C-alpha positions as CSV (number, residue, x, y, z in Angstrom):
1,M,12.4,20.6,76.4
2,K,13.9,18.9,79.3
3,K,12.2,16.0,80.9
4,M,12.8,14.6,84.4
5,C,11.1,11.4,85.5
6,L,11.5,11.2,89.3
7,F,9.7,8.5,91.0
8,F,10.3,6.5,94.1
9,Y,8.6,3.1,94.5
10,A,9.2,1.2,97.5
11,T,9.1,-2.5,97.0
12,S,12.4,-3.8,95.9
13,I,16.1,-2.8,96.0
14,A,15.9,-1.6,92.4
15,L,13.0,0.7,93.3
16,L,14.8,2.3,96.1
17,L,16.5,4.6,93.7
18,F,15.1,7.7,92.0
19,A,15.3,7.2,88.3
20,S,16.4,10.4,86.6
21,C,16.2,10.6,82.8
22,S,16.8,13.7,80.8
23,S,16.6,14.7,77.2
24,T,18.2,17.8,75.7
25,E,16.8,17.7,72.3
26,D,15.8,20.9,70.8
27,K,12.0,20.5,70.5
28,S,11.5,23.6,68.4
29,K,13.8,22.0,65.7
30,E,11.9,18.7,66.0
31,K,8.6,20.4,65.2
32,N,10.1,21.7,62.0
33,D,11.6,18.4,61.1
34,S,9.3,16.5,58.6
35,S,10.8,13.2,59.8
36,V,9.1,13.5,63.2
37,Q,6.0,11.2,63.0
38,T,2.9,10.8,65.1
39,P,3.2,7.6,67.2
40,A,1.2,4.8,65.6
41,T,-0.2,3.4,68.8
42,E,-1.5,4.8,72.1
43,P,0.5,4.2,75.3
44,E,0.4,0.5,76.4
45,G,-0.5,1.5,80.0
46,L,-3.8,2.8,78.9
47,A,-5.1,-0.7,78.5
48,I,-4.3,-1.3,82.2
49,F,-6.6,1.5,83.2
50,R,-9.4,0.3,80.9
51,K,-9.2,-3.2,82.5
52,A,-8.9,-1.8,86.1
53,Y,-11.9,0.5,85.6
54,P,-14.1,-1.2,83.1
55,D,-17.0,1.3,83.4
56,I,-14.8,4.2,82.6
57,T,-14.4,5.3,78.9
58,F,-10.9,6.2,77.7
59,V,-10.6,7.8,74.3
60,S,-7.1,8.7,73.1
61,R,-5.6,10.8,70.2
62,Y,-2.2,12.1,69.7
63,D,-1.9,15.9,70.2
64,E,1.0,17.1,68.0
65,A,1.0,20.6,69.5
66,N,1.7,19.2,73.0
67,E,3.6,16.1,71.6
68,D,1.7,13.8,73.9
69,W,-1.4,11.7,74.0
70,R,-4.6,13.5,74.8
71,I,-6.9,11.2,76.9
72,Q,-10.6,11.9,77.1
73,V,-11.9,10.2,80.2
74,T,-15.7,9.8,80.8
75,V,-16.5,8.8,84.4
76,P,-20.1,7.6,85.0
77,S,-21.7,8.9,88.2
78,K,-24.7,6.7,89.2
79,P,-23.9,3.4,90.9
80,Q,-25.6,0.2,89.9
81,V,-25.2,-3.2,91.5
82,S,-22.6,-5.3,89.6
83,D,-20.2,-8.1,90.1
84,T,-17.3,-6.7,88.0
85,Y,-13.7,-7.5,88.8
86,S,-12.9,-4.2,90.3
87,H,-15.9,-2.2,91.5
88,D,-19.6,-1.4,91.0
89,A,-20.7,-0.4,87.5
90,Y,-21.8,3.2,86.9
91,E,-24.0,5.0,84.4
92,D,-24.2,8.6,83.1
93,G,-21.3,10.8,84.1
94,S,-18.8,13.5,83.4
95,T,-15.9,13.9,80.9
96,Y,-12.4,15.1,81.6
97,I,-9.3,15.7,79.4
98,F,-5.9,14.5,80.6
99,Y,-2.5,14.1,78.9
100,W,-0.6,10.9,79.3
101,A,2.6,12.5,80.5
102,D,4.4,9.2,81.0
103,G,1.4,7.8,82.9
104,A,0.8,10.8,85.2
105,L,-2.6,11.6,83.5
106,I,-2.5,15.4,84.1
107,P,-4.5,18.3,82.6
108,E,-3.0,20.3,79.8
109,E,-2.2,23.3,82.0
110,E,0.0,21.0,84.2
111,L,2.2,19.8,81.3
112,K,4.7,22.5,82.1
113,N,5.0,21.1,85.6
114,R,5.2,17.4,84.7
115,D,8.5,17.0,86.5
116,Q,6.5,17.4,89.8
117,Y,4.4,14.3,89.2
118,W,5.1,10.6,89.4
119,T,3.6,8.1,87.0
120,L,0.4,6.4,88.2
121,L,1.7,3.0,87.0
122,Y,4.7,1.7,88.9
123,R,5.8,-1.8,89.8
124,Y,4.2,-3.0,93.0
125,E,6.4,-5.9,94.0
126,K,5.4,-9.4,95.0
127,E,8.0,-9.6,97.7
128,L,9.0,-7.3,100.6
129,A,12.3,-5.5,100.4
130,D,14.6,-6.7,103.2
131,P,16.3,-3.8,105.1
132,A,19.2,-6.1,105.9
133,L,20.2,-5.9,102.2
134,F,20.1,-2.1,101.9
135,T,23.5,-0.5,101.1
136,P,24.5,2.6,103.0
137,E,23.7,4.7,99.9
138,Q,20.2,3.2,99.7
139,T,19.7,3.8,103.4
140,E,20.6,7.4,102.9
141,Q,18.3,7.8,100.0
142,I,15.4,6.4,101.9
143,A,16.1,8.8,104.8
144,N,16.2,11.7,102.4
145,F,13.0,10.5,100.8
146,G,11.3,10.5,104.2
147,S,12.6,14.0,105.1
148,T,10.3,16.8,105.8
149,E,11.8,18.9,103.0
150,N,11.3,16.2,100.4
151,R,7.8,15.4,101.4
152,T,6.8,19.0,101.4
153,S,8.4,20.1,98.1
154,G,9.3,16.9,96.2
155,A,7.4,15.3,93.4
156,G,4.3,13.3,94.3
157,T,1.3,11.3,93.1
158,P,-0.9,13.4,90.7
159,M,-4.5,13.3,91.9
160,F,-6.2,14.6,88.8
161,F,-7.4,11.3,87.5
162,F,-8.4,10.1,90.9
163,D,-10.3,13.3,91.6
164,A,-12.2,12.6,88.4
165,L,-12.7,8.9,89.2
166,Y,-13.9,9.5,92.8
167,D,-15.5,12.9,92.3
168,S,-13.1,14.1,95.0
169,S,-12.0,17.6,93.8
170,S,-13.8,19.0,96.8
171,R,-14.9,17.5,100.1
172,A,-18.6,18.3,99.4
173,S,-18.6,16.5,96.1
174,L,-16.7,13.5,97.5
175,E,-19.0,13.0,100.5
176,A,-22.0,12.5,98.2
177,H,-20.3,9.1,97.4
178,I,-19.3,8.1,100.9
179,T,-21.3,5.2,102.4
180,R,-21.1,3.3,105.7
181,V,-20.3,-0.4,105.5
182,S,-19.6,-3.2,107.9
183,F,-16.3,-4.9,107.6
184,L,-15.2,-7.8,109.8
185,G,-17.7,-6.9,112.4
186,R,-16.9,-3.1,112.5
187,S,-18.3,-0.1,110.7
188,M,-16.5,2.4,108.6
189,N,-17.1,5.0,105.9
190,V,-15.8,4.3,102.4
191,H,-16.3,5.4,98.8
192,E,-19.2,3.6,97.2
193,R,-16.9,2.4,94.4
194,I,-15.0,0.1,96.7
195,V,-18.0,-1.5,98.4
196,T,-18.0,-4.5,96.1
197,P,-14.3,-5.4,96.3
198,L,-14.3,-4.8,100.0
199,K,-17.2,-7.2,100.5
200,K,-15.3,-9.8,98.5
201,V,-12.3,-9.3,100.8
202,E,-14.5,-9.7,103.9
203,N,-16.1,-12.9,102.6
204,R,-12.8,-14.5,101.7
205,I,-11.2,-13.6,105.1
206,N,-14.3,-15.0,106.9
207,E,-14.0,-18.2,104.8
208,E,-10.2,-18.6,105.5
209,A,-10.8,-17.9,109.2
210,K,-12.8,-21.1,109.5
211,T,-9.7,-23.3,108.9
212,D,-6.7,-21.0,109.5
213,S,-6.0,-20.1,113.1
214,E,-3.7,-17.2,112.1
215,V,-6.4,-15.5,110.0
216,Q,-9.0,-16.2,112.7
217,Y,-6.7,-14.5,115.3
218,F,-6.2,-11.5,113.0
219,K,-10.0,-11.2,112.5
220,T,-10.9,-11.4,116.2
221,H,-8.1,-9.1,117.4
222,I,-8.7,-5.9,115.4
223,S,-8.7,-2.9,117.7
224,S,-10.0,-0.3,115.2
225,L,-10.6,0.4,111.5
226,G,-10.0,3.7,109.8
227,A,-11.1,4.6,106.3
228,Y,-12.6,7.8,105.0
229,S,-11.0,10.9,106.5
230,W,-10.6,14.2,104.6
231,R,-7.0,15.1,105.3
232,I,-3.6,15.9,103.9
233,I,-0.8,13.4,104.1
234,S,1.4,14.1,107.1
235,G,4.4,16.3,106.2
236,T,3.1,17.0,102.6
237,N,0.7,19.3,100.8
238,R,-1.1,16.4,99.1
239,K,-4.3,14.7,99.9
240,S,-4.3,11.3,101.5
241,F,-6.1,8.5,99.7
242,H,-8.1,8.3,103.0
243,S,-9.6,11.6,101.7
244,L,-11.1,9.6,98.8
245,G,-12.5,6.9,101.0
246,I,-10.4,4.2,99.2
247,A,-7.8,3.5,102.0
248,I,-8.3,1.4,105.1
249,D,-6.2,1.2,108.2
250,I,-6.5,-1.9,110.3
251,Q,-5.0,-1.6,113.8
252,P,-4.6,-4.8,116.0
253,T,-5.4,-4.9,119.7
254,S,-1.7,-5.4,120.3
255,L,1.5,-4.9,118.4
256,G,3.5,-7.2,120.6
257,G,6.3,-4.6,120.7
258,K,6.6,-4.4,116.9
259,A,6.7,-1.4,114.6
260,I,3.7,-0.7,112.3
261,Y,4.2,2.7,110.8
262,W,7.4,4.4,109.6
263,E,6.7,7.9,110.9
264,W,6.0,6.8,114.4
265,E,9.3,4.9,114.3
266,K,11.1,7.9,112.9
267,E,10.1,10.0,115.9
268,R,11.7,7.3,118.2
269,N,14.7,6.5,116.0
270,P,15.3,9.3,113.4
271,N,18.5,7.7,112.0
272,G,17.5,4.0,111.9
273,W,13.8,3.7,111.3
274,M,14.3,2.5,107.8
275,L,16.4,-0.4,108.9
276,I,13.9,-2.0,111.3
277,P,14.0,-5.8,110.5
278,L,11.0,-7.3,108.9
279,S,10.7,-9.7,111.9
280,K,10.2,-6.6,114.1
281,R,7.3,-5.2,112.1
282,W,3.7,-6.1,112.8
283,M,2.1,-7.6,109.7
284,P,-1.3,-9.1,108.8
285,P,-1.2,-12.8,107.9
286,Q,0.1,-13.4,104.4
287,K,-3.2,-15.0,103.4
288,V,-5.0,-11.7,104.4
289,I,-2.5,-9.7,102.3
290,D,-2.9,-12.0,99.4
291,I,-6.7,-11.7,99.5
292,F,-6.6,-7.9,99.6
293,E,-4.2,-7.8,96.6
294,E,-6.2,-10.3,94.6
295,E,-9.3,-8.0,95.0
296,G,-7.4,-4.9,93.9
297,F,-5.8,-3.4,97.0
298,I,-2.2,-2.7,97.6
299,W,-0.6,-3.1,101.0
300,G,1.4,-0.3,102.6
301,G,3.8,-2.8,104.2
302,K,5.5,-3.1,100.8
303,W,6.4,0.6,100.7
304,I,9.9,1.5,101.9
305,I,8.3,4.1,104.1
306,F,6.2,1.3,105.5
307,D,2.6,1.6,106.7
308,N,1.8,-2.0,107.7
309,M,-1.8,-1.2,108.8
310,H,-2.7,0.3,105.5
311,F,-4.5,-1.0,102.4
312,E,-5.4,1.1,99.4
313,Y,-7.6,0.3,96.4
314,H,-5.5,0.5,93.2
315,P,-6.5,-2.3,90.8
316,E,-4.4,-0.6,88.1
317,L,-1.2,-1.4,90.1
318,I,-2.2,-4.9,90.8
319,L,-2.9,-5.5,87.1
320,F,0.2,-3.7,85.9
321,S,2.4,-5.7,88.3
322,G,0.7,-9.1,87.6
323,I,-0.1,-9.8,91.3
324,G,-2.3,-12.7,92.2
325,G,-2.5,-14.0,88.7
326,A,-3.6,-10.6,87.3
327,E,-2.3,-9.8,83.9
């Protein structure tokens, strides 16, 4: 059974390349080979999910028929006030069955399509990738990755686990969990699960603004905030994380002539958008980025297809990558 692991992660030169790995072993022979043994331990990455979402129950067992780990996930449904690392605690809930699939967490019926899904655990880098260091080959690969054809038909993030976690398999079910919050003096709609970490971000930014003029300027020059919006990612057939209410866009009152979003730049410069220097991209203050990351959010400015206004709640990636002291 042939395997392809195609994933594109956008934070360092090494992660600019699609990693392709294949295996041509005859699985039917392996199943009849008595030397094939059940793995002794569950996938290491499962511990990351347990730590990132401590109110979720993950029970694993090896499924010999599918030659993969079967993960029973129980997601509580009723929110309670809590001060956990990542989000509010929940009680009661629903149970789902996924297969590890190299970290994609997909249902059994999707195992035959596993090549179409990226792993949910990828290395989110501490430093920005510098376009000045891209080789011509890397630049071409980035352009291809951002092409309409690839974004429409290429592999992508599997949403099965997140749909279970946020009850977002349908708009109606998801919106029962959407709540209105105030953030840095403005209102927006978010998923109830991120209310606690978002409040921590706000409190820390407010505290930093008292002594840091750059953070104060950022805070007082926000033009708009965008969070929950049920929609498909532009140029793809996949849901945006804005559709789950766990992504936030922060637009400043002025860009100062700088770039902020790759697709807007692609319209103006289809052949060179990926090479826009870091100095010509609008960015939040580094302290603001650090605060978001330390509270479980990743920043879209570290993606090769950069989205510098965008923050997205993924404590599993922060933990997996050891950002901000997380392990």
